[in-house]
ROSE-4610 file (N, C-alpha, C; in Angstrom, 1 decimal, always signed):
// ROSE-4610
residu = [M/M/M/L/L/L/T/T/T/K/K/K/R/R/R/I/I/I/I/I/I/P/P/P/C/C/C/L/L/L/D/D/D/I/I/I/K/K/K/N/N/N/G/G/G/R/R/R/T/T/T/V/V/V/K/K/K/G/G/G/I/I/I/N/N/N/F/F/F/E/E/E/N/N/N/L/L/L/R/R/R/D/D/D/A/A/A/G/G/G/D/D/D/P/P/P/V/V/V/E/E/E/L/L/L/G/G/G/A/A/A/F/F/F/Y/Y/Y/A/A/A/R/R/R/Q/Q/Q/G/G/G/A/A/A/D/D/D/E/E/E/L/L/L/V/V/V/F/F/F/L/L/L/D/D/D/I/I/I/T/T/T/A/A/A/T/T/T/N/N/N/E/E/E/K/K/K/R/R/R/K/K/K/T/T/T/L/L/L/S/S/S/E/E/E/L/L/L/V/V/V/N/N/N/K/K/K/I/I/I/A/A/A/H/H/H/R/R/R/I/I/I/N/N/N/I/I/I/P/P/P/F/F/F/T/T/T/V/V/V/G/G/G/G/G/G/G/G/G/I/I/I/S/S/S/S/S/S/V/V/V/A/A/A/D/D/D/V/V/V/Q/Q/Q/V/V/V/L/L/L/L/L/L/Q/Q/Q/N/N/N/G/G/G/A/A/A/D/D/D/K/K/K/I/I/I/S/S/S/V/V/V/N/N/N/T/T/T/A/A/A/A/A/A/Y/Y/Y/K/K/K/N/N/N/P/P/P/Q/Q/Q/L/L/L/I/I/I/N/N/N/D/D/D/L/L/L/S/S/S/K/K/K/E/E/E/F/F/F/G/G/G/S/S/S/Q/Q/Q/C/C/C/V/V/V/V/V/V/L/L/L/A/A/A/I/I/I/D/D/D/T/T/T/R/R/R/K/K/K/E/E/E/E/E/E/D/D/D/G/G/G/E/E/E/W/W/W/Y/Y/Y/V/V/V/Y/Y/Y/L/L/L/N/N/N/G/G/G/G/G/G/R/R/R/V/V/V/K/K/K/T/T/T/N/N/N/T/T/T/K/K/K/C/C/C/L/L/L/D/D/D/W/W/W/A/A/A/K/K/K/E/E/E/G/G/G/V/V/V/E/E/E/R/R/R/G/G/G/A/A/A/G/G/G/E/E/E/I/I/I/L/L/L/L/L/L/T/T/T/S/S/S/M/M/M/N/N/N/N/N/N/D/D/D/G/G/G/T/T/T/K/K/K/Q/Q/Q/G/G/G/F/F/F/A/A/A/L/L/L/D/D/D/I/I/I/T/T/T/Q/Q/Q/Q/Q/Q/L/L/L/A/A/A/A/A/A/T/T/T/L/L/L/P/P/P/V/V/V/P/P/P/V/V/V/I/I/I/A/A/A/S/S/S/G/G/G/G/G/G/G/G/G/G/G/G/T/T/T/V/V/V/Q/Q/Q/H/H/H/F/F/F/A/A/A/D/D/D/V/V/V/F/F/F/E/E/E/E/E/E/G/G/G/Q/Q/Q/A/A/A/D/D/D/A/A/A/A/A/A/L/L/L/A/A/A/A/A/A/S/S/S/I/I/I/F/F/F/H/H/H/F/F/F/K/K/K/E/E/E/V/V/V/D/D/D/I/I/I/S/S/S/Q/Q/Q/L/L/L/K/K/K/A/A/A/F/F/F/L/L/L/K/K/K/D/D/D/K/K/K/D/D/D/I/I/I/S/S/S/V/V/V/R/R/R/L/L/L]
num = [1/1/1/2/2/2/3/3/3/4/4/4/5/5/5/6/6/6/7/7/7/8/8/8/9/9/9/10/10/10/11/11/11/12/12/12/13/13/13/14/14/14/15/15/15/16/16/16/17/17/17/18/18/18/19/19/19/20/20/20/21/21/21/22/22/22/23/23/23/24/24/24/25/25/25/26/26/26/27/27/27/28/28/28/29/29/29/30/30/30/31/31/31/32/32/32/33/33/33/34/34/34/35/35/35/36/36/36/37/37/37/38/38/38/39/39/39/40/40/40/41/41/41/42/42/42/43/43/43/44/44/44/45/45/45/46/46/46/47/47/47/48/48/48/49/49/49/50/50/50/51/51/51/52/52/52/53/53/53/54/54/54/55/55/55/56/56/56/57/57/57/58/58/58/59/59/59/60/60/60/61/61/61/62/62/62/63/63/63/64/64/64/65/65/65/66/66/66/67/67/67/68/68/68/69/69/69/70/70/70/71/71/71/72/72/72/73/73/73/74/74/74/75/75/75/76/76/76/77/77/77/78/78/78/79/79/79/80/80/80/81/81/81/82/82/82/83/83/83/84/84/84/85/85/85/86/86/86/87/87/87/88/88/88/89/89/89/90/90/90/91/91/91/92/92/92/93/93/93/94/94/94/95/95/95/96/96/96/97/97/97/98/98/98/99/99/99/100/100/100/101/101/101/102/102/102/103/103/103/104/104/104/105/105/105/106/106/106/107/107/107/108/108/108/109/109/109/110/110/110/111/111/111/112/112/112/113/113/113/114/114/114/115/115/115/116/116/116/117/117/117/118/118/118/119/119/119/120/120/120/121/121/121/122/122/122/123/123/123/124/124/124/125/125/125/126/126/126/127/127/127/128/128/128/129/129/129/130/130/130/131/131/131/132/132/132/133/133/133/134/134/134/135/135/135/136/136/136/137/137/137/138/138/138/139/139/139/140/140/140/141/141/141/142/142/142/143/143/143/144/144/144/145/145/145/146/146/146/147/147/147/148/148/148/149/149/149/150/150/150/151/151/151/152/152/152/153/153/153/154/154/154/155/155/155/156/156/156/157/157/157/158/158/158/159/159/159/160/160/160/161/161/161/162/162/162/163/163/163/164/164/164/165/165/165/166/166/166/167/167/167/168/168/168/169/169/169/170/170/170/171/171/171/172/172/172/173/173/173/174/174/174/175/175/175/176/176/176/177/177/177/178/178/178/179/179/179/180/180/180/181/181/181/182/182/182/183/183/183/184/184/184/185/185/185/186/186/186/187/187/187/188/188/188/189/189/189/190/190/190/191/191/191/192/192/192/193/193/193/194/194/194/195/195/195/196/196/196/197/197/197/198/198/198/199/199/199/200/200/200/201/201/201/202/202/202/203/203/203/204/204/204/205/205/205/206/206/206/207/207/207/208/208/208/209/209/209/210/210/210/211/211/211/212/212/212/213/213/213/214/214/214/215/215/215/216/216/216/217/217/217/218/218/218/219/219/219/220/220/220/221/221/221/222/222/222/223/223/223/224/224/224/225/225/225/226/226/226/227/227/227/228/228/228/229/229/229/230/230/230/231/231/231/232/232/232/233/233/233/234/234/234/235/235/235/236/236/236/237/237/237/238/238/238/239/239/239/240/240/240/241/241/241/242/242/242/243/243/243/244/244/244/245/245/245/246/246/246/247/247/247/248/248/248/249/249/249/250/250/250/251/251/251/252/252/252]
x = [-79.9/-79.0/-79.1/-78.4/-78.9/-78.7/-79.5/-79.5/-78.5/-77.8/-76.7/-77.5/-76.4/-77.1/-76.3/-77.0/-76.7/-76.8/-75.4/-75.8/-75.1/-75.9/-75.3/-74.8/-73.8/-73.1/-73.0/-73.3/-73.4/-72.4/-71.0/-69.7/-70.3/-70.2/-70.7/-69.6/-69.7/-68.3/-69.4/-69.1/-70.3/-71.1/-71.7/-73.4/-74.1/-73.0/-73.1/-72.3/-73.4/-72.1/-71.3/-70.4/-69.0/-68.5/-67.7/-67.0/-65.7/-64.6/-63.1/-62.3/-61.3/-60.5/-59.5/-59.3/-58.7/-58.8/-59.6/-59.9/-59.3/-59.1/-58.7/-59.4/-59.4/-59.9/-61.2/-61.8/-62.9/-64.2/-65.0/-66.6/-67.9/-68.4/-69.8/-70.8/-71.2/-72.1/-73.6/-74.0/-75.7/-76.0/-77.4/-78.1/-78.2/-77.5/-77.5/-79.3/-80.3/-81.4/-81.8/-82.1/-82.8/-82.2/-80.6/-79.8/-80.5/-80.6/-81.7/-82.4/-83.5/-84.4/-84.5/-83.9/-83.9/-83.5/-82.2/-81.8/-83.0/-83.8/-84.4/-85.8/-86.7/-87.3/-86.5/-85.4/-84.9/-84.5/-84.8/-84.4/-83.5/-82.4/-81.2/-81.7/-81.0/-81.2/-81.1/-80.0/-79.7/-79.2/-78.8/-78.2/-77.1/-76.0/-74.7/-74.4/-74.2/-74.0/-72.2/-71.5/-70.5/-69.9/-69.8/-69.3/-68.0/-67.4/-66.0/-64.5/-65.5/-64.2/-64.3/-65.2/-66.0/-64.5/-64.1/-63.0/-61.6/-61.2/-60.2/-60.1/-61.5/-62.0/-62.4/-62.1/-62.5/-63.9/-64.9/-66.2/-67.2/-68.0/-69.3/-69.8/-70.4/-71.3/-72.6/-72.7/-73.8/-75.7/-75.6/-77.5/-78.2/-78.8/-79.6/-79.6/-78.8/-79.1/-79.4/-78.5/-79.1/-80.8/-80.9/-82.3/-83.1/-82.8/-83.5/-83.8/-82.7/-82.5/-83.2/-83.1/-83.7/-85.5/-86.1/-87.2/-87.7/-87.0/-86.9/-87.2/-86.4/-85.9/-86.6/-87.2/-87.5/-86.8/-85.4/-84.5/-83.6/-82.6/-81.8/-80.6/-80.3/-79.5/-78.4/-76.9/-75.7/-75.1/-74.6/-74.2/-72.6/-71.9/-70.3/-69.9/-68.6/-68.2/-67.5/-66.8/-66.8/-67.1/-67.4/-68.5/-66.9/-67.0/-66.1/-66.3/-67.7/-68.8/-69.9/-70.4/-71.5/-72.7/-72.6/-73.1/-73.4/-72.3/-72.2/-73.5/-73.2/-74.2/-75.7/-75.8/-77.2/-77.7/-77.2/-77.6/-78.1/-77.2/-77.7/-78.5/-78.7/-79.7/-81.4/-81.1/-82.4/-83.2/-81.8/-81.9/-82.0/-82.5/-83.1/-81.7/-80.8/-79.7/-80.2/-79.8/-80.1/-79.0/-77.8/-76.3/-75.5/-74.6/-73.4/-72.0/-71.2/-70.2/-68.9/-67.8/-66.7/-65.6/-64.3/-63.6/-62.0/-61.9/-60.5/-60.7/-61.6/-62.1/-61.8/-62.5/-62.1/-61.0/-60.2/-58.7/-58.1/-58.1/-57.6/-57.8/-59.0/-60.0/-60.3/-60.1/-60.4/-61.9/-61.4/-62.5/-64.1/-63.5/-65.1/-66.0/-65.2/-66.0/-66.8/-66.0/-66.7/-67.7/-67.6/-69.0/-69.9/-69.6/-71.2/-71.6/-71.3/-72.0/-72.6/-71.8/-72.8/-73.9/-73.9/-74.8/-75.8/-75.5/-76.7/-76.6/-75.9/-76.1/-75.0/-74.5/-73.2/-73.8/-75.3/-76.2/-75.8/-75.7/-75.8/-74.3/-73.3/-71.8/-71.1/-71.1/-70.1/-68.6/-67.7/-66.3/-65.8/-65.8/-65.5/-63.6/-63.3/-61.6/-61.6/-60.4/-60.0/-58.3/-58.1/-57.2/-56.3/-55.2/-54.4/-53.1/-53.4/-52.5/-50.8/-49.7/-48.6/-47.8/-46.3/-45.3/-44.9/-45.2/-44.9/-46.1/-46.8/-48.2/-49.2/-49.0/-49.6/-50.7/-52.3/-53.1/-52.9/-52.8/-52.6/-53.6/-53.8/-55.3/-54.6/-55.6/-55.3/-56.5/-55.6/-56.9/-57.3/-58.0/-58.4/-58.6/-59.8/-60.0/-59.0/-58.2/-56.9/-55.7/-55.6/-54.4/-53.4/-53.6/-52.5/-52.7/-51.5/-51.3/-50.8/-51.1/-50.4/-49.8/-48.8/-48.6/-48.9/-50.6/-51.7/-51.7/-51.7/-52.7/-54.2/-54.7/-56.1/-57.0/-56.4/-57.0/-56.5/-56.1/-55.4/-56.3/-56.7/-57.6/-58.7/-59.4/-60.8/-61.1/-60.4/-60.4/-60.9/-59.9/-59.9/-61.2/-61.9/-62.9/-64.1/-63.9/-65.3/-65.1/-63.7/-64.0/-64.7/-64.7/-64.6/-65.7/-66.6/-68.0/-68.7/-67.8/-68.2/-68.7/-70.2/-71.1/-71.3/-70.4/-70.3/-68.8/-68.3/-67.2/-67.4/-67.2/-67.3/-66.0/-65.4/-64.0/-63.6/-63.2/-62.5/-61.2/-61.3/-59.7/-59.7/-58.6/-58.0/-57.5/-57.1/-56.1/-57.3/-58.7/-59.3/-60.3/-60.7/-61.5/-61.7/-63.0/-63.1/-62.7/-62.1/-61.5/-62.3/-63.4/-64.6/-63.9/-62.7/-62.1/-62.4/-63.2/-63.3/-63.4/-63.5/-63.4/-62.5/-61.6/-60.3/-60.9/-60.9/-61.4/-60.5/-59.0/-58.4/-58.7/-58.2/-58.7/-60.0/-61.1/-62.8/-62.9/-62.1/-62.5/-61.7/-60.5/-59.6/-60.5/-61.0/-62.1/-63.2/-64.2/-65.3/-65.1/-63.9/-63.7/-63.3/-62.3/-62.3/-63.1/-64.3/-64.4/-66.3/-66.5/-68.0/-69.1/-68.7/-69.6/-70.0/-70.7/-71.3/-70.0/-69.3/-68.5/-69.0/-68.6/-69.6/-68.4/-68.1/-66.9/-67.2/-66.3/-66.6/-65.3/-65.3/-64.4/-63.7/-64.5/-63.9/-65.1/-66.6/-67.3/-67.4/-67.4/-67.9/-69.1/-69.0/-69.7/-70.7/-71.8/-73.0/-72.0/-70.9/-70.2/-69.0/-68.7/-67.6/-68.9/-70.0/-70.8/-70.7/-71.0/-71.5/-69.8/-68.9/-67.9/-67.1/-67.5/-67.1/-68.3/-69.4/-70.4/-69.7/-69.7/-69.1/-67.5/-66.5/-65.1/-64.8/-65.2/-64.7/-65.5/-67.0/-67.9/-68.1/-68.5/-68.9/-70.5/-71.1/-72.2/-73.1/-72.4/-72.9/-72.0/-72.4/-71.2/-71.8/-71.1/-71.2/-70.6/-71.3/-70.7/-71.6/-70.8/-71.3/-71.3/-70.0/-69.9/-70.8/-70.9/-71.7/-73.3/-73.7/-74.8/-75.7/-74.6/-74.6/-74.8/-74.0/-73.5/-74.9/-75.5/-76.3/-75.6/-74.4/-73.8/-74.5/-75.1/-75.5/-77.1/-77.8/-79.1/-79.4/-80.0/-79.8/-80.5/-82.1/-83.1/-82.5/-81.8/-81.2/-79.9/-79.4/-78.0/-78.6/-79.9/-80.4/-80.9/-81.6/-81.9/-81.0/-79.7/-78.3/-78.0/-77.8/-77.2/-78.4/-79.8/-80.4/-80.5/-80.3/-79.7/-78.9/-78.1/-76.8/-76.6/-78.1/-78.2/-77.9/-77.8/-77.2/-78.7/-78.6/-79.9/-79.8/-80.8/-80.7/-82.7/-82.6/-84.4/-84.7/-85.7/-85.9/-87.2]
y = [+76.5/+75.7/+74.5/+73.1/+72.3/+71.7/+70.6/+70.0/+69.0/+69.1/+68.5/+66.8/+66.4/+64.8/+63.8/+63.2/+62.5/+61.0/+60.4/+58.9/+57.8/+57.0/+56.0/+55.0/+54.1/+53.2/+51.8/+50.9/+49.2/+48.9/+48.4/+47.6/+46.2/+45.5/+44.1/+43.2/+42.4/+41.0/+39.8/+38.7/+37.8/+37.7/+38.7/+39.1/+40.1/+40.7/+41.4/+42.4/+43.6/+44.7/+44.9/+45.2/+45.5/+46.9/+47.7/+48.5/+48.7/+48.8/+49.2/+50.8/+51.0/+52.0/+51.8/+52.4/+52.6/+51.8/+51.4/+50.1/+48.7/+48.6/+47.5/+47.0/+45.9/+45.5/+45.7/+44.8/+45.2/+44.4/+45.5/+44.6/+44.6/+43.8/+43.4/+44.5/+45.1/+46.2/+46.0/+44.6/+44.5/+43.7/+43.5/+42.8/+44.3/+44.2/+44.8/+45.4/+44.4/+44.7/+45.3/+44.9/+46.0/+47.4/+47.6/+48.6/+49.2/+49.1/+49.9/+50.8/+49.7/+49.9/+51.2/+50.6/+51.8/+53.0/+53.2/+54.1/+54.9/+54.3/+54.9/+55.6/+55.3/+55.5/+56.8/+56.8/+58.2/+59.1/+59.3/+60.4/+60.6/+59.0/+59.1/+59.4/+60.2/+60.6/+59.8/+58.4/+57.5/+56.7/+55.2/+54.2/+53.7/+53.4/+53.0/+51.2/+50.5/+49.2/+48.7/+48.3/+48.1/+47.0/+45.7/+44.7/+44.5/+45.1/+45.1/+43.9/+42.9/+42.0/+41.2/+41.7/+41.0/+41.4/+42.0/+42.2/+41.4/+41.7/+40.6/+39.2/+38.9/+37.4/+36.6/+37.7/+37.5/+37.2/+37.3/+37.2/+38.0/+38.1/+39.3/+39.2/+40.7/+41.5/+40.5/+40.6/+39.4/+40.0/+39.8/+40.0/+39.7/+38.8/+38.1/+39.2/+39.5/+40.7/+41.9/+41.9/+43.5/+43.6/+42.6/+42.5/+42.7/+41.9/+41.7/+43.6/+44.5/+45.5/+45.9/+46.3/+47.3/+47.0/+45.8/+45.9/+46.2/+47.0/+47.6/+49.0/+49.5/+51.2/+51.7/+53.3/+53.8/+55.2/+55.0/+56.1/+55.2/+56.3/+55.7/+54.6/+53.8/+52.4/+52.6/+52.7/+52.7/+51.2/+50.4/+49.1/+49.3/+48.9/+48.5/+47.2/+46.8/+45.6/+44.5/+44.6/+43.1/+43.5/+44.5/+44.6/+45.5/+44.4/+44.4/+44.6/+44.5/+44.3/+44.8/+45.2/+45.7/+44.2/+43.5/+42.5/+42.2/+42.6/+42.4/+43.6/+45.0/+45.6/+45.6/+45.3/+44.4/+43.9/+42.8/+41.9/+42.8/+43.8/+44.6/+45.3/+46.0/+47.0/+46.1/+44.7/+44.1/+43.4/+43.9/+43.2/+44.7/+45.6/+46.8/+47.9/+48.1/+49.3/+50.3/+51.5/+52.6/+53.2/+53.0/+53.3/+52.2/+52.6/+51.1/+52.0/+51.5/+52.2/+51.2/+51.8/+51.1/+51.7/+50.8/+51.4/+50.2/+49.2/+48.4/+48.5/+47.7/+47.4/+48.1/+49.5/+50.8/+51.4/+51.2/+51.9/+50.8/+49.4/+48.6/+48.7/+48.9/+49.0/+49.8/+51.2/+52.3/+52.4/+51.6/+51.6/+51.3/+50.7/+50.1/+51.2/+52.4/+53.5/+54.4/+54.0/+54.5/+53.6/+52.2/+51.4/+50.9/+51.7/+51.6/+52.9/+54.0/+55.3/+55.3/+54.6/+54.7/+53.5/+52.5/+51.8/+52.0/+52.7/+52.8/+54.3/+55.4/+56.6/+57.2/+58.4/+58.7/+58.4/+59.3/+59.4/+58.0/+56.5/+55.5/+55.1/+55.8/+55.6/+56.1/+55.7/+56.4/+55.7/+56.8/+56.4/+56.3/+55.2/+55.1/+55.4/+56.5/+56.3/+56.3/+55.1/+55.0/+56.2/+57.2/+57.5/+57.8/+58.0/+58.4/+59.2/+60.3/+61.4/+60.8/+60.4/+60.5/+61.0/+60.7/+61.8/+62.8/+62.9/+63.6/+65.0/+64.6/+65.4/+65.5/+64.4/+64.1/+63.1/+62.9/+61.8/+60.8/+59.5/+58.8/+57.7/+57.3/+56.0/+54.8/+54.1/+52.8/+51.9/+50.8/+49.6/+48.4/+47.5/+46.1/+46.6/+47.3/+47.4/+48.5/+49.2/+49.6/+49.3/+47.7/+47.5/+47.4/+48.1/+48.3/+49.6/+50.2/+51.7/+51.7/+52.8/+53.0/+54.3/+54.6/+55.6/+57.1/+57.0/+58.0/+58.6/+59.8/+61.0/+61.0/+61.4/+60.7/+62.0/+63.5/+64.2/+63.8/+63.2/+63.1/+61.9/+61.0/+59.9/+60.2/+60.9/+61.6/+62.4/+63.2/+63.7/+63.1/+62.0/+61.1/+60.2/+59.9/+58.9/+59.8/+61.2/+62.0/+62.2/+62.6/+62.6/+61.3/+60.2/+59.2/+58.8/+59.4/+59.4/+59.1/+58.9/+58.8/+60.4/+59.6/+60.7/+61.5/+60.9/+60.7/+60.5/+61.1/+60.9/+60.3/+59.1/+58.9/+58.6/+59.8/+60.2/+59.8/+58.5/+58.3/+58.3/+59.1/+59.0/+58.1/+57.2/+56.3/+56.5/+57.9/+58.7/+58.7/+59.3/+59.4/+58.8/+57.7/+56.9/+55.5/+55.7/+55.2/+56.3/+57.3/+57.8/+58.9/+59.5/+60.3/+61.3/+62.0/+62.9/+64.2/+63.9/+64.8/+63.9/+64.7/+64.3/+65.2/+64.4/+65.0/+66.6/+67.4/+68.6/+69.2/+69.1/+69.6/+68.7/+67.5/+66.5/+66.8/+66.9/+67.0/+68.1/+69.3/+70.4/+71.0/+70.2/+70.1/+69.5/+68.2/+67.7/+68.3/+69.0/+69.5/+70.7/+71.3/+72.8/+72.4/+71.1/+70.9/+70.5/+69.6/+68.5/+69.0/+68.8/+69.0/+68.2/+67.3/+66.5/+66.6/+65.8/+65.9/+64.8/+65.5/+64.8/+64.5/+63.0/+62.5/+62.5/+63.0/+63.1/+61.9/+60.7/+59.6/+59.5/+58.9/+58.7/+59.8/+59.5/+60.8/+61.2/+61.1/+61.4/+61.2/+62.5/+61.7/+62.5/+63.6/+64.4/+65.5/+66.0/+66.6/+68.0/+68.3/+69.7/+69.0/+67.7/+67.5/+67.5/+67.2/+67.2/+68.4/+69.7/+71.1/+71.4/+70.9/+71.3/+70.8/+69.8/+69.4/+69.6/+70.2/+70.9/+72.1/+73.2/+74.6/+74.6/+74.0/+74.1/+73.1/+71.7/+70.9/+70.7/+71.6/+72.1/+70.4/+69.9/+68.2/+68.3/+67.8/+67.8/+66.5/+65.6/+64.8/+64.3/+63.5/+63.2/+61.4/+60.9/+59.4/+59.2/+58.2/+57.8/+56.3/+55.8/+54.4/+54.1/+54.0/+53.7/+54.2/+55.8/+57.0/+56.3/+56.4/+55.2/+54.4/+53.2/+51.9/+51.7/+52.9/+52.0/+53.1/+54.1/+55.5/+56.1/+56.6/+57.8/+59.2/+59.0/+60.3/+59.8/+60.7/+60.2/+61.1/+60.3/+61.5/+62.4/+62.7/+63.4/+64.5/+63.9/+65.5/+65.9/+65.4/+65.5/+66.8/+66.3/+67.8/+68.4/+68.2/+69.6/+70.3/+70.2/+70.6/+71.2/+70.9/+71.3/+72.7/+72.0/+73.1/+74.7/+74.3/+75.3/+76.0/+75.7/+76.2/+76.8/+76.7/+77.3/+76.3/+75.3/+74.2/+73.4/+73.6/+73.0/+71.7/+71.2/+69.5/+69.4/+67.8/+67.4/+67.2/+67.5/+67.5/+66.4]
z = [+21.1/+21.9/+22.2/+21.6/+22.0/+23.4/+24.0/+25.1/+25.3/+26.3/+26.7/+27.2/+27.0/+27.3/+28.4/+29.5/+30.3/+30.0/+29.9/+29.2/+30.2/+31.3/+31.7/+30.9/+31.3/+30.3/+30.9/+30.2/+31.0/+30.1/+31.0/+30.8/+30.9/+29.9/+29.8/+29.9/+30.8/+30.9/+31.0/+30.5/+31.0/+31.1/+30.6/+30.8/+32.0/+32.6/+33.8/+33.4/+34.0/+34.4/+35.1/+35.1/+35.3/+35.4/+36.4/+36.4/+37.4/+36.6/+37.0/+37.2/+37.7/+37.6/+37.1/+35.8/+35.0/+34.0/+33.5/+32.7/+33.6/+34.9/+35.6/+36.9/+37.9/+38.8/+38.8/+37.9/+37.1/+38.4/+38.6/+40.1/+39.3/+39.9/+39.6/+39.9/+39.0/+39.2/+38.8/+38.7/+38.6/+37.2/+37.1/+36.1/+34.8/+33.7/+32.8/+32.3/+32.2/+31.8/+32.8/+33.9/+35.1/+35.5/+35.1/+35.5/+34.1/+32.9/+31.8/+31.7/+32.3/+32.2/+33.3/+34.5/+35.5/+35.3/+34.4/+33.5/+33.1/+32.1/+31.3/+32.2/+33.2/+34.3/+34.7/+35.1/+35.9/+34.9/+33.9/+32.8/+32.0/+32.0/+31.0/+29.7/+29.0/+27.7/+26.4/+26.8/+25.9/+27.0/+26.2/+27.4/+26.2/+26.7/+26.1/+26.7/+25.8/+25.8/+25.5/+26.0/+25.4/+26.3/+25.1/+25.7/+25.6/+26.8/+26.8/+26.4/+27.0/+26.4/+24.5/+24.3/+22.8/+21.9/+22.3/+20.8/+21.4/+22.6/+22.8/+23.6/+23.5/+23.2/+21.8/+20.8/+19.6/+19.3/+20.2/+19.7/+19.1/+18.7/+18.6/+20.0/+19.9/+20.9/+21.3/+22.4/+22.8/+22.2/+21.7/+20.6/+21.6/+21.8/+22.6/+23.8/+24.8/+25.6/+25.3/+23.8/+23.6/+23.2/+22.9/+22.8/+23.9/+25.4/+26.6/+26.9/+26.7/+27.1/+26.2/+24.9/+24.1/+23.9/+25.0/+24.9/+26.1/+27.3/+28.2/+28.2/+27.4/+27.4/+26.4/+26.4/+25.4/+25.2/+25.1/+24.9/+23.8/+23.1/+21.9/+22.8/+22.4/+22.8/+21.4/+22.1/+21.1/+22.0/+20.9/+21.5/+20.7/+21.3/+21.0/+21.6/+20.9/+21.1/+20.4/+19.9/+19.1/+17.2/+17.1/+15.9/+14.7/+13.4/+12.6/+11.3/+11.2/+9.6/+9.4/+8.4/+8.0/+8.6/+8.8/+9.1/+10.4/+11.3/+12.5/+13.2/+12.5/+13.0/+12.5/+11.4/+11.0/+11.9/+12.6/+13.9/+15.0/+15.2/+16.4/+15.9/+15.1/+14.5/+14.7/+14.3/+14.4/+16.0/+16.4/+17.9/+19.1/+18.3/+19.0/+19.4/+18.7/+18.7/+17.6/+18.2/+17.4/+16.8/+17.5/+17.3/+17.5/+16.6/+17.0/+17.7/+18.3/+18.7/+18.1/+17.2/+16.7/+17.4/+17.8/+18.4/+17.5/+18.2/+17.7/+16.5/+16.1/+14.9/+13.6/+14.2/+13.1/+12.8/+14.0/+14.1/+13.3/+13.2/+12.6/+11.2/+10.6/+9.6/+9.3/+9.2/+8.8/+7.7/+6.7/+5.7/+6.4/+7.6/+8.1/+8.4/+9.2/+8.9/+7.7/+6.9/+5.7/+5.6/+5.5/+5.0/+5.8/+7.3/+8.0/+8.0/+7.5/+7.3/+6.1/+5.3/+3.9/+3.9/+4.6/+4.5/+5.8/+6.7/+7.6/+8.0/+7.7/+7.8/+9.1/+8.9/+10.0/+11.3/+11.3/+12.6/+13.4/+12.8/+13.4/+13.9/+13.1/+14.0/+14.8/+16.1/+17.0/+17.0/+16.8/+16.8/+18.3/+19.1/+20.6/+20.5/+21.2/+21.1/+22.6/+23.4/+24.2/+24.2/+25.1/+25.0/+26.4/+26.4/+27.8/+27.5/+28.2/+28.3/+28.7/+27.9/+28.5/+29.0/+29.1/+30.0/+29.2/+27.9/+26.7/+26.6/+27.3/+27.2/+26.2/+25.3/+24.1/+24.9/+23.9/+24.5/+23.2/+23.2/+22.3/+22.5/+21.4/+21.1/+21.4/+22.3/+23.0/+22.6/+22.2/+21.8/+22.5/+22.2/+22.7/+24.2/+24.7/+25.7/+26.8/+25.8/+26.7/+26.9/+26.5/+26.5/+25.7/+24.7/+23.5/+23.3/+23.1/+22.9/+21.8/+21.1/+19.7/+19.4/+18.6/+18.5/+17.5/+17.8/+16.9/+17.9/+17.8/+18.8/+18.5/+19.7/+19.9/+18.7/+18.7/+18.1/+16.6/+15.7/+14.6/+14.2/+15.4/+14.8/+14.7/+15.6/+15.6/+14.5/+13.9/+12.7/+11.2/+11.3/+10.7/+10.4/+11.3/+11.9/+11.5/+11.8/+11.2/+9.9/+9.2/+7.4/+7.1/+7.8/+7.4/+7.5/+8.2/+8.3/+9.8/+10.8/+12.1/+12.6/+12.7/+13.3/+14.8/+15.5/+17.1/+17.6/+18.8/+19.3/+20.7/+20.8/+22.4/+23.2/+23.5/+24.1/+25.4/+25.8/+27.1/+27.6/+28.7/+29.5/+30.1/+29.7/+30.9/+31.7/+32.0/+32.8/+34.3/+34.0/+34.3/+34.9/+34.0/+34.2/+35.4/+36.1/+37.3/+39.0/+38.0/+39.1/+40.1/+39.3/+40.2/+40.4/+39.8/+39.8/+38.7/+37.9/+36.9/+35.6/+34.7/+33.2/+32.8/+31.7/+31.0/+30.4/+31.2/+30.1/+29.2/+29.4/+27.6/+27.0/+26.8/+25.4/+24.8/+25.7/+25.9/+24.6/+25.5/+24.9/+23.6/+23.2/+22.1/+20.8/+21.5/+20.4/+20.0/+20.9/+21.1/+20.2/+20.1/+19.6/+18.2/+17.9/+16.5/+15.4/+16.4/+15.5/+14.8/+14.1/+13.2/+13.8/+15.0/+15.8/+17.3/+17.6/+19.1/+19.5/+20.7/+21.4/+22.8/+22.9/+23.9/+25.1/+26.6/+27.4/+28.2/+28.5/+29.2/+30.3/+31.3/+32.2/+33.5/+34.2/+35.6/+36.4/+36.0/+36.3/+38.1/+39.0/+40.5/+40.9/+40.4/+41.6/+40.4/+40.6/+39.7/+39.0/+40.0/+39.6/+38.7/+38.3/+37.3/+35.8/+36.0/+34.5/+34.1/+35.0/+34.8/+34.3/+34.6/+34.5/+32.8/+32.8/+31.2/+30.4/+30.4/+30.0/+29.3/+30.3/+30.4/+29.8/+30.3/+30.0/+29.0/+28.7/+28.1/+26.8/+26.7/+26.1/+25.3/+25.7/+25.6/+25.2/+24.3/+23.8/+24.8/+25.4/+26.5/+27.1/+28.5/+29.2/+29.6/+29.8/+29.9/+31.2/+32.3/+33.4/+33.9/+34.7/+35.2/+36.4/+36.9/+38.5/+39.4/+38.9/+40.2/+39.8/+38.6/+38.5/+38.9/+38.8/+39.1/+40.9/+41.1/+42.6/+43.3/+42.6/+43.5/+44.2/+43.6/+44.1/+43.4/+42.4/+41.8/+41.0/+41.3/+40.8/+39.6/+38.3/+37.0/+37.1/+38.1/+37.9/+38.8/+39.7/+40.2/+39.7/+39.1/+38.3/+37.2/+36.7/+35.6/+36.3/+37.6/+38.3/+38.7/+39.0/+39.3/+38.1/+36.6/+35.8/+35.3/+35.4/+35.0/+36.2/+37.1/+38.0/+37.8/+36.9/+36.6/+35.1/+34.5/+33.1/+31.9/+32.1/+31.0/+30.5/+29.6/+28.9/+28.8/+29.3/+29.8/+29.5/+29.1/+28.9/+30.4/+30.9/+32.2/+32.0]
């Protein structure tokens, strides 16, 4: 049985960690270098860094900041935001990233997934999908940090991404994001049951029980959260102890 992973996420804007609700109303959550170091000490399994305005501002990810964080942590480090080429990824890997996350650029140019997988290996390529459940009950893909709706269904795009070489899916429910009401178990379970690669659930984690739910009912391989860790509402070591008590396999 594979151990379930707990992954704090640093959403970066103007060099600071920020967090909002449903992708809006961002507020400051602290220094990303200090937060990254703190989470590594607390027992986080991985760290994710998302430069959330890079795509919208049509610029590259902040490689200098990536480098500073990488020097302070000893856990796998995934970086995303504004990545649109093999050259972009080379810069980030040289600055300490272990994996990269692609979202909007991969949707607009799906061949990018093939190219990155071929160049760096599928284990390096995380396909991030921002999705929202609409009134018709279907989950649709959104782009540009949740600003642009597509007519593509989440599961269809996830399948294509994996076929093209994505080694992992980072699934964020926009409906649940920042609400602390629990993860979107239905779409998480749908992807986890269908895809041959790990699924990271993101959006909605608010209590330790929510993590147990997404691992048991949602069948997620990993769970990502931000505000509850940034604002010290949930301690990673205590969360892992809780999951262990529930017979959920975690690395202590």
